[in-house]
KEDRENFI-27685 format. One record per residue: residue number from 0; residue in three letters; y, x, z of N, C-alpha, C, CB in turn. Coordinates in nm, 3 decimals. Glycine has a CB too. Layout:
! residues N
<rec NUM, 'ALA', <Y, X, Z>, <Y, X, Z>, <Y, X, Z>, <Y, X, Z>>
...
END
This chain:
! residues 106
<rec 0, 'MET', <-4.749, -2.183, 0.855>, <-4.744, -2.089, 0.710>, <-4.704, -1.948, 0.762>, <-4.617, -2.146, 0.581>>
<rec 1, 'THR', <-4.766, -1.864, 0.696>, <-4.732, -1.724, 0.733>, <-4.674, -1.669, 0.621>, <-4.848, -1.640, 0.777>>
<rec 2, 'ARG', <-4.575, -1.573, 0.644>, <-4.507, -1.505, 0.529>, <-4.583, -1.398, 0.493>, <-4.369, -1.459, 0.556>>
<rec 3, 'VAL', <-4.575, -1.388, 0.370>, <-4.645, -1.280, 0.292>, <-4.561, -1.150, 0.273>, <-4.684, -1.336, 0.151>>
<rec 4, 'ASN', <-4.618, -1.032, 0.331>, <-4.549, -0.905, 0.332>, <-4.545, -0.855, 0.190>, <-4.618, -0.803, 0.427>>
<rec 5, 'PRO', <-4.448, -0.835, 0.119>, <-4.439, -0.784, -0.010>, <-4.463, -0.634, -0.016>, <-4.309, -0.817, -0.065>>
<rec 6, 'LEU', <-4.456, -0.556, 0.090>, <-4.479, -0.414, 0.090>, <-4.616, -0.388, 0.169>, <-4.351, -0.336, 0.157>>
<rec 7, 'ASP', <-4.695, -0.483, 0.165>, <-4.838, -0.483, 0.224>, <-4.933, -0.385, 0.152>, <-4.902, -0.628, 0.215>>
<rec 8, 'ASP', <-4.948, -0.408, 0.022>, <-5.033, -0.318, -0.040>, <-4.956, -0.221, -0.147>, <-5.144, -0.401, -0.105>>
<rec 9, 'LEU', <-4.930, -0.114, -0.081>, <-4.871, -0.003, -0.173>, <-4.967, 0.138, -0.167>, <-4.705, 0.034, -0.118>>
<rec 10, 'THR', <-5.081, 0.099, -0.158>, <-5.185, 0.208, -0.165>, <-5.168, 0.278, -0.304>, <-5.339, 0.148, -0.147>>
<rec 11, 'ASP', <-5.154, 0.213, -0.419>, <-5.142, 0.278, -0.542>, <-5.009, 0.336, -0.574>, <-5.177, 0.191, -0.641>>
<rec 12, 'PHE', <-4.918, 0.338, -0.486>, <-4.798, 0.383, -0.497>, <-4.779, 0.537, -0.480>, <-4.726, 0.312, -0.410>>
<rec 13, 'ALA', <-4.734, 0.616, -0.570>, <-4.716, 0.750, -0.545>, <-4.575, 0.809, -0.627>, <-4.856, 0.824, -0.591>>
<rec 14, 'PRO', <-4.497, 0.883, -0.564>, <-4.375, 0.926, -0.640>, <-4.416, 1.025, -0.760>, <-4.271, 1.002, -0.538>>
<rec 15, 'LYS', <-4.342, 1.027, -0.848>, <-4.360, 1.126, -0.945>, <-4.331, 1.263, -0.893>, <-4.278, 1.098, -1.057>>
<rec 16, 'PRO', <-4.432, 1.357, -0.945>, <-4.384, 1.499, -0.896>, <-4.259, 1.550, -0.958>, <-4.491, 1.605, -0.924>>
<rec 17, 'ALA', <-4.190, 1.625, -0.894>, <-4.066, 1.686, -0.926>, <-4.055, 1.746, -1.068>, <-4.042, 1.788, -0.827>>
<rec 18, 'GLY', <-4.161, 1.811, -1.108>, <-4.162, 1.853, -1.257>, <-4.168, 1.751, -1.360>, <-4.274, 1.936, -1.284>>
<rec 19, 'ASP', <-4.211, 1.637, -1.333>, <-4.238, 1.556, -1.457>, <-4.116, 1.467, -1.487>, <-4.370, 1.465, -1.439>>
<rec 20, 'ARG', <-4.015, 1.482, -1.410>, <-3.882, 1.408, -1.449>, <-3.820, 1.455, -1.583>, <-3.771, 1.430, -1.335>>
<rec 21, 'PRO', <-3.774, 1.375, -1.661>, <-3.718, 1.417, -1.784>, <-3.586, 1.506, -1.748>, <-3.685, 1.288, -1.876>>
<rec 22, 'SER', <-3.552, 1.597, -1.818>, <-3.434, 1.664, -1.792>, <-3.321, 1.647, -1.901>, <-3.467, 1.804, -1.774>>
<rec 23, 'LYS', <-3.357, 1.545, -1.989>, <-3.241, 1.503, -2.085>, <-3.118, 1.465, -2.031>, <-3.277, 1.394, -2.164>>
<rec 24, 'SER', <-3.008, 1.542, -2.050>, <-2.888, 1.504, -2.016>, <-2.805, 1.479, -2.138>, <-2.832, 1.596, -1.930>>
<rec 25, 'VAL', <-2.715, 1.369, -2.141>, <-2.616, 1.329, -2.233>, <-2.490, 1.409, -2.213>, <-2.590, 1.184, -2.222>>
<rec 26, 'PRO', <-2.431, 1.465, -2.320>, <-2.312, 1.528, -2.280>, <-2.202, 1.432, -2.247>, <-2.268, 1.617, -2.382>>
<rec 27, 'ARG', <-2.106, 1.479, -2.157>, <-1.989, 1.394, -2.130>, <-1.912, 1.320, -2.214>, <-1.911, 1.455, -2.081>>
<rec 28, 'GLU', <-1.902, 1.413, -2.323>, <-1.809, 1.371, -2.438>, <-1.866, 1.237, -2.501>, <-1.799, 1.492, -2.555>>
<rec 29, 'VAL', <-2.001, 1.247, -2.521>, <-2.081, 1.128, -2.580>, <-2.069, 1.009, -2.493>, <-2.234, 1.161, -2.597>>
<rec 30, 'ILE', <-2.080, 1.026, -2.368>, <-2.053, 0.904, -2.271>, <-1.917, 0.860, -2.286>, <-2.076, 0.936, -2.119>>
<rec 31, 'ASP', <-1.831, 0.934, -2.280>, <-1.676, 0.888, -2.285>, <-1.645, 0.832, -2.411>, <-1.571, 1.006, -2.262>>
<rec 32, 'ARG', <-1.707, 0.875, -2.528>, <-1.672, 0.796, -2.645>, <-1.743, 0.672, -2.658>, <-1.693, 0.870, -2.763>>
<rec 33, 'ILE', <-1.859, 0.660, -2.613>, <-1.949, 0.532, -2.608>, <-1.857, 0.429, -2.529>, <-2.107, 0.560, -2.524>>
<rec 34, 'ALA', <-1.801, 0.461, -2.399>, <-1.752, 0.369, -2.314>, <-1.611, 0.340, -2.384>, <-1.748, 0.422, -2.161>>
<rec 35, 'THR', <-1.544, 0.416, -2.445>, <-1.425, 0.384, -2.519>, <-1.456, 0.291, -2.624>, <-1.362, 0.503, -2.575>>
<rec 36, 'ASP', <-1.547, 0.324, -2.715>, <-1.598, 0.230, -2.824>, <-1.617, 0.097, -2.774>, <-1.730, 0.276, -2.885>>
<rec 37, 'ASN', <-1.682, 0.081, -2.649>, <-1.727, -0.060, -2.602>, <-1.637, -0.115, -2.503>, <-1.867, -0.061, -2.540>>
<rec 38, 'ASN', <-1.518, -0.060, -2.495>, <-1.408, -0.104, -2.407>, <-1.458, -0.126, -2.263>, <-1.343, -0.234, -2.463>>
<rec 39, 'PHE', <-1.550, -0.021, -2.219>, <-1.582, -0.019, -2.071>, <-1.454, 0.012, -1.978>, <-1.695, 0.092, -2.045>>
<rec 40, 'PRO', <-1.446, -0.060, -1.867>, <-1.317, -0.031, -1.798>, <-1.339, 0.092, -1.713>, <-1.268, -0.154, -1.710>>
<rec 41, 'SER', <-1.224, 0.161, -1.717>, <-1.240, 0.299, -1.638>, <-1.233, 0.272, -1.480>, <-1.115, 0.411, -1.682>>
<rec 42, 'ARG', <-1.325, 0.351, -1.419>, <-1.317, 0.352, -1.279>, <-1.228, 0.467, -1.196>, <-1.453, 0.359, -1.238>>
<rec 43, 'GLN', <-1.147, 0.524, -1.290>, <-1.060, 0.629, -1.234>, <-0.949, 0.561, -1.173>, <-1.010, 0.730, -1.339>>
<rec 44, 'PRO', <-0.897, 0.594, -1.055>, <-0.785, 0.543, -0.987>, <-0.660, 0.540, -1.068>, <-0.763, 0.618, -0.869>>
<rec 45, 'VAL', <-0.588, 0.429, -1.059>, <-0.465, 0.419, -1.151>, <-0.365, 0.449, -1.045>, <-0.440, 0.269, -1.234>>
<rec 46, 'ALA', <-0.258, 0.505, -1.074>, <-0.152, 0.530, -0.984>, <-0.078, 0.412, -0.980>, <-0.070, 0.644, -1.018>>
<rec 47, 'PRO', <-0.059, 0.361, -0.858>, <0.031, 0.222, -0.828>, <0.154, 0.235, -0.855>, <0.035, 0.172, -0.690>>
<rec 48, 'ALA', <0.226, 0.143, -0.894>, <0.393, 0.149, -0.931>, <0.444, 0.172, -0.805>, <0.469, 0.006, -1.000>>
<rec 49, 'ALA', <0.541, 0.244, -0.795>, <0.625, 0.268, -0.684>, <0.697, 0.148, -0.621>, <0.719, 0.362, -0.723>>
<rec 50, 'PRO', <0.662, 0.098, -0.520>, <0.746, -0.012, -0.454>, <0.866, 0.002, -0.444>, <0.718, -0.041, -0.337>>
<rec 51, 'ALA', <0.962, -0.092, -0.456>, <1.106, -0.083, -0.427>, <1.115, -0.049, -0.285>, <1.185, -0.215, -0.459>>
<rec 52, 'VAL', <1.159, 0.069, -0.230>, <1.173, 0.087, -0.090>, <1.330, 0.105, -0.069>, <1.083, 0.213, -0.036>>
<rec 53, 'LYS', <1.369, 0.027, 0.031>, <1.515, 0.043, 0.082>, <1.527, 0.178, 0.137>, <1.558, -0.065, 0.195>>
<rec 54, 'GLN', <1.635, 0.238, 0.104>, <1.662, 0.366, 0.170>, <1.682, 0.357, 0.319>, <1.781, 0.425, 0.112>>
<rec 55, 'GLN', <1.612, 0.441, 0.409>, <1.619, 0.432, 0.537>, <1.759, 0.486, 0.598>, <1.504, 0.500, 0.586>>
<rec 56, 'ARG', <1.808, 0.420, 0.684>, <1.925, 0.461, 0.755>, <1.901, 0.540, 0.889>, <2.004, 0.342, 0.782>>
<rec 57, 'ARG', <1.951, 0.655, 0.870>, <1.935, 0.744, 0.992>, <2.074, 0.796, 1.035>, <1.836, 0.870, 0.961>>
<rec 58, 'TYR', <2.117, 0.748, 1.152>, <2.259, 0.805, 1.203>, <2.232, 0.830, 1.336>, <2.390, 0.705, 1.189>>
<rec 59, 'VAL', <2.291, 0.956, 1.362>, <2.296, 0.997, 1.517>, <2.429, 0.954, 1.560>, <2.276, 1.164, 1.548>>
<rec 60, 'THR', <2.422, 0.852, 1.648>, <2.554, 0.781, 1.701>, <2.572, 0.783, 1.841>, <2.561, 0.638, 1.665>>
<rec 61, 'GLY', <2.470, 0.809, 1.908>, <2.486, 0.811, 2.071>, <2.443, 0.683, 2.124>, <2.642, 0.836, 2.124>>
<rec 62, 'ARG', <2.418, 0.585, 2.022>, <2.389, 0.447, 2.069>, <2.252, 0.450, 2.127>, <2.400, 0.338, 1.952>>
<rec 63, 'ASN', <2.217, 0.400, 2.247>, <2.089, 0.395, 2.283>, <2.046, 0.263, 2.345>, <2.065, 0.501, 2.367>>
<rec 64, 'GLN', <2.105, 0.160, 2.308>, <2.077, 0.021, 2.362>, <2.043, -0.056, 2.227>, <2.213, -0.050, 2.450>>
<rec 65, 'GLN', <1.953, -0.153, 2.255>, <1.903, -0.235, 2.137>, <1.932, -0.375, 2.180>, <1.741, -0.213, 2.102>>
<rec 66, 'ILE', <1.977, -0.457, 2.072>, <2.000, -0.586, 2.077>, <1.915, -0.660, 1.971>, <2.141, -0.609, 2.063>>
<rec 67, 'ASN', <1.829, -0.760, 2.001>, <1.742, -0.825, 1.915>, <1.812, -0.987, 1.905>, <1.577, -0.815, 1.980>>
<rec 68, 'ILE', <1.851, -1.032, 1.776>, <1.896, -1.147, 1.765>, <1.820, -1.215, 1.663>, <2.025, -1.144, 1.745>>
<rec 69, 'LYS', <1.828, -1.347, 1.643>, <1.767, -1.424, 1.540>, <1.899, -1.480, 1.436>, <1.673, -1.553, 1.617>>
<rec 70, 'ALA', <1.854, -1.449, 1.323>, <1.957, -1.483, 1.224>, <1.890, -1.538, 1.100>, <2.043, -1.360, 1.190>>
<rec 71, 'THR', <1.967, -1.608, 1.010>, <1.911, -1.654, 0.893>, <1.901, -1.537, 0.791>, <1.992, -1.770, 0.841>>
<rec 72, 'GLY', <1.826, -1.561, 0.690>, <1.811, -1.455, 0.601>, <1.950, -1.419, 0.526>, <1.699, -1.494, 0.502>>
<rec 73, 'GLU', <2.013, -1.511, 0.512>, <2.150, -1.488, 0.417>, <2.232, -1.402, 0.535>, <2.247, -1.659, 0.356>>
<rec 74, 'THR', <2.228, -1.428, 0.664>, <2.313, -1.341, 0.745>, <2.265, -1.205, 0.758>, <2.330, -1.395, 0.876>>
<rec 75, 'ILE', <2.137, -1.179, 0.758>, <2.070, -1.051, 0.739>, <2.097, -0.981, 0.625>, <1.941, -1.063, 0.743>>
<rec 76, 'GLU', <2.098, -1.044, 0.510>, <2.129, -0.994, 0.389>, <2.284, -0.950, 0.365>, <2.087, -1.095, 0.296>>
<rec 77, 'LYS', <2.368, -1.030, 0.422>, <2.515, -1.001, 0.439>, <2.542, -0.874, 0.524>, <2.585, -1.123, 0.508>>
<rec 78, 'LEU', <2.470, -0.863, 0.649>, <2.480, -0.752, 0.718>, <2.425, -0.618, 0.659>, <2.424, -0.780, 0.833>>
<rec 79, 'HIS', <2.325, -0.630, 0.576>, <2.279, -0.522, 0.499>, <2.367, -0.478, 0.400>, <2.163, -0.551, 0.442>>
<rec 80, 'ARG', <2.429, -0.570, 0.331>, <2.504, -0.547, 0.211>, <2.645, -0.482, 0.261>, <2.522, -0.688, 0.125>>
<rec 81, 'ILE', <2.705, -0.532, 0.374>, <2.822, -0.484, 0.440>, <2.803, -0.332, 0.479>, <2.850, -0.572, 0.565>>
<rec 82, 'ALA', <2.697, -0.308, 0.546>, <2.672, -0.179, 0.613>, <2.650, -0.090, 0.487>, <2.540, -0.182, 0.722>>
<rec 83, 'ASP', <2.595, -0.125, 0.380>, <2.584, -0.043, 0.264>, <2.710, -0.016, 0.195>, <2.495, -0.101, 0.173>>
<rec 84, 'GLU', <2.797, -0.113, 0.179>, <2.927, -0.101, 0.109>, <3.013, 0.001, 0.193>, <3.003, -0.248, 0.095>>
<rec 85, 'LEU', <3.003, -0.028, 0.316>, <3.087, 0.065, 0.415>, <3.040, 0.200, 0.448>, <3.100, 0.001, 0.546>>
<rec 86, 'GLY', <2.890, 0.207, 0.425>, <2.819, 0.335, 0.460>, <2.829, 0.352, 0.613>, <2.884, 0.464, 0.382>>
<rec 87, 'LEU', <2.820, 0.244, 0.685>, <2.811, 0.247, 0.821>, <2.675, 0.209, 0.883>, <2.910, 0.163, 0.870>>
<rec 88, 'PRO', <2.634, 0.246, 0.997>, <2.519, 0.199, 1.071>, <2.549, 0.041, 1.116>, <2.491, 0.300, 1.202>>
<rec 89, 'TYR', <2.436, -0.035, 1.141>, <2.449, -0.160, 1.187>, <2.530, -0.182, 1.311>, <2.328, -0.207, 1.202>>
<rec 90, 'GLY', <2.513, -0.089, 1.412>, <2.602, -0.106, 1.536>, <2.742, -0.078, 1.509>, <2.559, -0.014, 1.650>>
<rec 91, 'GLU', <2.794, -0.006, 1.402>, <2.922, 0.029, 1.391>, <2.966, -0.100, 1.331>, <2.951, 0.160, 1.312>>
<rec 92, 'VAL', <2.898, -0.166, 1.241>, <2.944, -0.290, 1.159>, <2.970, -0.402, 1.267>, <2.825, -0.341, 1.043>>
<rec 93, 'LEU', <2.856, -0.413, 1.363>, <2.872, -0.510, 1.460>, <3.007, -0.492, 1.540>, <2.752, -0.506, 1.550>>
<rec 94, 'ASN', <3.027, -0.367, 1.576>, <3.151, -0.320, 1.657>, <3.270, -0.379, 1.595>, <3.168, -0.161, 1.660>>
<rec 95, 'LYS', <3.279, -0.338, 1.467>, <3.400, -0.374, 1.389>, <3.416, -0.526, 1.378>, <3.393, -0.311, 1.246>>
<rec 96, 'ALA', <3.312, -0.593, 1.339>, <3.309, -0.742, 1.338>, <3.348, -0.805, 1.491>, <3.152, -0.789, 1.289>>
<rec 97, 'LEU', <3.304, -0.744, 1.587>, <3.341, -0.809, 1.714>, <3.498, -0.764, 1.749>, <3.231, -0.763, 1.837>>
<rec 98, 'ASP', <3.544, -0.644, 1.718>, <3.680, -0.619, 1.730>, <3.772, -0.708, 1.650>, <3.704, -0.486, 1.697>>
<rec 99, 'ALA', <3.720, -0.755, 1.531>, <3.798, -0.828, 1.429>, <3.802, -0.980, 1.494>, <3.722, -0.819, 1.270>>
<rec 100, 'LEU', <3.689, -1.022, 1.555>, <3.695, -1.175, 1.603>, <3.779, -1.166, 1.736>, <3.532, -1.246, 1.635>>
<rec 101, 'GLU', <3.771, -1.070, 1.801>, <3.844, -1.064, 1.929>, <3.992, -1.053, 1.895>, <3.795, -0.942, 2.019>>
<rec 102, 'THR', <4.040, -0.994, 1.792>, <4.173, -0.980, 1.754>, <4.216, -1.104, 1.701>, <4.193, -0.873, 1.662>>
<rec 103, 'ALA', <4.131, -1.173, 1.611>, <4.168, -1.306, 1.571>, <4.186, -1.426, 1.654>, <4.089, -1.339, 1.492>>
<rec 104, 'SER', <4.097, -1.410, 1.777>, <4.113, -1.506, 1.860>, <4.217, -1.506, 1.972>, <4.004, -1.520, 1.905>>
<rec 105, 'ARG', <4.292, -1.395, 1.960>, <4.405, -1.377, 2.051>, <4.534, -1.451, 2.012>, <4.434, -1.232, 2.061>>
END
């Protein structure tokens, strides 16, 4: 079975001359009113709600070593909370915690 080409017979096709096109234009206000009356959704971008962004911590401390540890979500939240309350970077909170642990174990 052969497939029929839908574009095979276009001999009678001819585009309209440029001058034959209607130049009627509808005022923008009329289009906006009709769209509003018929509850057409707007395609204008909607400003997204600002996501809750944690304030970044930027401290110049001279620390240049990194430590990666796994912890529970509760432990991480506790670290964040303590660092925020004391206004200290994470490294300083860790240093104070280790000093306190060392003192307590003596």
